[in-house]
C-alpha positions as a LaTeX table, in Angstrom:
\begin{tabular}{lrrr}
\hline
Residue & $x$ (\AA) & $y$ (\AA) & $z$ (\AA) \\
\hline
Unk1 & $-16.01$ & 29.21 & $-47.87$ \\
Unk2 & $-13.20$ & 26.67 & $-47.33$ \\
Unk3 & $-11.77$ & 28.87 & $-44.58$ \\
Unk4 & $-15.11$ & 29.05 & $-42.75$ \\
Unk5 & $-15.56$ & 25.28 & $-43.00$ \\
Unk6 & $-12.04$ & 24.73 & $-41.66$ \\
Unk7 & $-12.63$ & 27.12 & $-38.75$ \\
Unk8 & $-15.97$ & 25.52 & $-37.86$ \\
Unk9 & $-14.42$ & 22.05 & $-38.06$ \\
Unk10 & $-11.58$ & 23.15 & $-35.78$ \\
Unk11 & $-14.03$ & 24.63 & $-33.27$ \\
Unk12 & $-16.18$ & 21.50 & $-33.24$ \\
Unk13 & $-13.10$ & 19.30 & $-32.75$ \\
Unk14 & $-11.84$ & 21.54 & $-29.93$ \\
Unk15 & $-15.19$ & 21.43 & $-28.15$ \\
Unk16 & $-15.32$ & 17.65 & $-28.48$ \\
Unk17 & $-11.81$ & 17.32 & $-27.04$ \\
Unk18 & $-12.55$ & 19.65 & $-24.14$ \\
Unk19 & $-15.80$ & 17.95 & $-23.24$ \\
Unk20 & $-14.01$ & 14.60 & $-23.14$ \\
Unk21 & $-11.37$ & 15.86 & $-20.71$ \\
Unk22 & $-13.71$ & 15.71 & $-17.73$ \\
Unk23 & $-14.19$ & 11.98 & $-18.08$ \\
Unk24 & $-17.50$ & 10.21 & $-17.93$ \\
Unk25 & $-20.11$ & 10.76 & $-15.25$ \\
Unk26 & $-20.12$ & 8.36 & $-12.33$ \\
Unk27 & $-23.33$ & 7.49 & $-10.54$ \\
Unk28 & $-21.97$ & 8.08 & $-7.05$ \\
Unk29 & $-24.79$ & 6.25 & $-5.24$ \\
Unk30 & $-24.36$ & 3.19 & $-7.46$ \\
Unk31 & $-20.58$ & 3.37 & $-6.99$ \\
Unk32 & $-20.98$ & 3.50 & $-3.19$ \\
Unk33 & $-23.31$ & 0.49 & $-3.29$ \\
Unk34 & $-20.79$ & $-1.40$ & $-5.43$ \\
Unk35 & $-18.07$ & $-0.74$ & $-2.86$ \\
Unk36 & $-20.33$ & $-1.72$ & 0.03 \\
Unk37 & $-21.31$ & $-5.02$ & $-1.59$ \\
Unk38 & $-18.10$ & $-5.85$ & $-3.43$ \\
Unk39 & $-15.46$ & $-5.15$ & $-0.78$ \\
Unk40 & $-15.00$ & $-6.76$ & 2.62 \\
Unk41 & $-14.55$ & $-4.17$ & 5.36 \\
Unk42 & $-13.53$ & $-4.95$ & 8.96 \\
Unk43 & $-16.73$ & $-3.38$ & 10.25 \\
Unk44 & $-20.05$ & $-2.38$ & 8.77 \\
Unk45 & $-19.43$ & 1.08 & 7.38 \\
Unk46 & $-21.86$ & 3.89 & 8.12 \\
Unk47 & $-22.64$ & 6.81 & 5.82 \\
Unk48 & $-21.30$ & 10.18 & 6.92 \\
Unk49 & $-22.84$ & 13.51 & 6.00 \\
Unk50 & $-21.06$ & 15.57 & 3.38 \\
Unk51 & $-20.05$ & 18.21 & 5.96 \\
Unk52 & $-18.54$ & 15.62 & 8.29 \\
Unk53 & $-16.83$ & 13.90 & 5.36 \\
Unk54 & $-15.24$ & 17.14 & 4.22 \\
Unk55 & $-13.92$ & 17.84 & 7.73 \\
Unk56 & $-12.87$ & 14.24 & 8.35 \\
Unk57 & $-10.90$ & 14.04 & 5.09 \\
Unk58 & $-9.57$ & 17.60 & 5.32 \\
Unk59 & $-11.20$ & 18.62 & 2.04 \\
Unk60 & $-11.59$ & 22.23 & 0.99 \\
Unk61 & $-15.29$ & 22.86 & 0.34 \\
Unk62 & $-14.42$ & 24.91 & $-2.76$ \\
Unk63 & $-12.70$ & 21.83 & $-4.27$ \\
Unk64 & $-15.76$ & 19.61 & $-3.91$ \\
Unk65 & $-18.98$ & 19.56 & $-5.93$ \\
Unk66 & $-20.41$ & 16.55 & $-4.08$ \\
Unk67 & $-19.21$ & 13.71 & $-1.89$ \\
Unk68 & $-20.45$ & 10.34 & $-0.66$ \\
Unk69 & $-18.45$ & 8.78 & 2.16 \\
Unk70 & $-18.72$ & 5.83 & 4.53 \\
Unk71 & $-16.59$ & 5.24 & 7.61 \\
Unk72 & $-16.06$ & 2.72 & 10.36 \\
Unk73 & $-15.68$ & 3.40 & 14.06 \\
Unk74 & $-12.39$ & 4.72 & 15.36 \\
Unk75 & $-11.28$ & 1.17 & 16.18 \\
Unk76 & $-10.38$ & 0.50 & 12.54 \\
Unk77 & $-9.42$ & 2.68 & 9.58 \\
Unk78 & $-11.73$ & 1.17 & 6.95 \\
Unk79 & $-13.53$ & 3.86 & 4.97 \\
Unk80 & $-14.22$ & 5.09 & 1.46 \\
Unk81 & $-15.19$ & 8.26 & $-0.32$ \\
Unk82 & $-16.33$ & 9.13 & $-3.80$ \\
Unk83 & $-15.83$ & 12.80 & $-4.56$ \\
Unk84 & $-16.95$ & 14.78 & $-7.58$ \\
Unk85 & $-14.36$ & 17.52 & $-7.52$ \\
Unk86 & $-13.98$ & 20.98 & $-8.97$ \\
Unk87 & $-10.27$ & 20.56 & $-8.20$ \\
Unk88 & $-9.37$ & 16.84 & $-8.36$ \\
Unk89 & $-5.68$ & 17.49 & $-7.65$ \\
Unk90 & $-6.55$ & 19.43 & $-4.49$ \\
Unk91 & $-8.90$ & 16.67 & $-3.33$ \\
Unk92 & $-6.30$ & 13.98 & $-4.01$ \\
Unk93 & $-3.67$ & 15.95 & $-2.09$ \\
Unk94 & $-6.01$ & 16.44 & 0.88 \\
Unk95 & $-6.89$ & 12.74 & 0.96 \\
Unk96 & $-3.21$ & 11.79 & 0.88 \\
Unk97 & $-2.62$ & 14.18 & 3.80 \\
Unk98 & $-5.53$ & 12.54 & 5.64 \\
Unk99 & $-3.91$ & 9.13 & 5.08 \\
Unk100 & $-0.57$ & 10.41 & 6.42 \\
Unk101 & $-2.31$ & 11.82 & 9.49 \\
Unk102 & $-4.13$ & 8.53 & 10.08 \\
Unk103 & $-0.84$ & 6.63 & 9.80 \\
Unk104 & 0.69 & 8.86 & 12.48 \\
Unk105 & $-2.31$ & 8.33 & 14.76 \\
Unk106 & $-2.62$ & 4.59 & 14.31 \\
Unk107 & 1.09 & 3.74 & 14.53 \\
Unk108 & 0.88 & 3.81 & 18.30 \\
Unk109 & $-2.87$ & 3.31 & 18.72 \\
Unk110 & $-3.49$ & 0.30 & 16.44 \\
Unk111 & $-0.35$ & $-0.55$ & 14.43 \\
Unk112 & $-2.09$ & $-3.42$ & 12.59 \\
Unk113 & $-4.29$ & $-0.85$ & 10.85 \\
Unk114 & $-1.31$ & 1.01 & 9.32 \\
Unk115 & $-0.84$ & $-1.63$ & 6.60 \\
Unk116 & $-4.33$ & $-0.82$ & 5.28 \\
Unk117 & $-3.47$ & 2.87 & 5.16 \\
Unk118 & $-0.16$ & 2.21 & 3.42 \\
Unk119 & $-2.11$ & 0.36 & 0.72 \\
Unk120 & $-5.05$ & 2.75 & 0.47 \\
Unk121 & $-6.49$ & 3.27 & $-2.99$ \\
Unk122 & $-6.66$ & 6.86 & $-4.21$ \\
Unk123 & $-7.71$ & 7.01 & $-7.85$ \\
Unk124 & $-8.49$ & 10.08 & $-9.92$ \\
Unk125 & $-10.70$ & 9.71 & $-12.98$ \\
Unk126 & $-11.69$ & 12.95 & $-14.67$ \\
Unk127 & $-13.48$ & 15.06 & $-12.07$ \\
Unk128 & $-13.82$ & 12.17 & $-9.61$ \\
Unk129 & $-11.57$ & 11.00 & $-6.80$ \\
Unk130 & $-12.22$ & 7.59 & $-5.28$ \\
Unk131 & $-10.60$ & 6.67 & $-1.97$ \\
Unk132 & $-10.82$ & 3.24 & $-0.31$ \\
Unk133 & $-9.18$ & 1.79 & 2.80 \\
Unk134 & $-9.71$ & $-1.93$ & 3.37 \\
Unk135 & $-7.63$ & $-5.04$ & 3.89 \\
Unk136 & $-9.45$ & $-6.43$ & 0.82 \\
Unk137 & $-7.43$ & $-4.36$ & $-1.68$ \\
Unk138 & $-7.73$ & $-6.78$ & $-4.60$ \\
Unk139 & $-11.52$ & $-6.62$ & $-4.50$ \\
Unk140 & $-11.46$ & $-2.88$ & $-3.78$ \\
Unk141 & $-9.25$ & $-2.17$ & $-6.80$ \\
Unk142 & $-11.45$ & $-4.36$ & $-8.97$ \\
Unk143 & $-14.58$ & $-2.47$ & $-7.90$ \\
Unk144 & $-12.88$ & 0.91 & $-8.38$ \\
Unk145 & $-11.74$ & $-0.17$ & $-11.86$ \\
Unk146 & $-15.33$ & $-1.13$ & $-12.75$ \\
Unk147 & $-16.59$ & 2.25 & $-11.49$ \\
Unk148 & $-14.14$ & 4.32 & $-13.58$ \\
Unk149 & $-14.24$ & 2.10 & $-16.71$ \\
\hline
\end{tabular}
């Protein structure tokens, strides 16, 4: 009987640990609204469809469960994305590649925008990846921290 109790206790503990590994759920719509209202962007950001967001950020569809993204015009680099990922590491890597590509493009096109890209926020929390480009990094980081709390 003691053995069975020990095994059941070990299984319950293992399940609890594994379920905690994914992190807490993030209300992506609420998170997007928090970024829109809590961060100053150079232009009014517009929502982009999930398909366009995946292509724009270079994300592999298999790595993404869902995505909410907002972007500016091509005149500035301000944008953000909140991604619920099946492969957070793959999403983070793709976003970092997107940032590098943007830096290459904007170095000659609009060099003042490169500083924003160099300071872009890419934060992984459980299954979520949050990406923000803005000159208002202090506010952006504060909002991101409140989202992933």
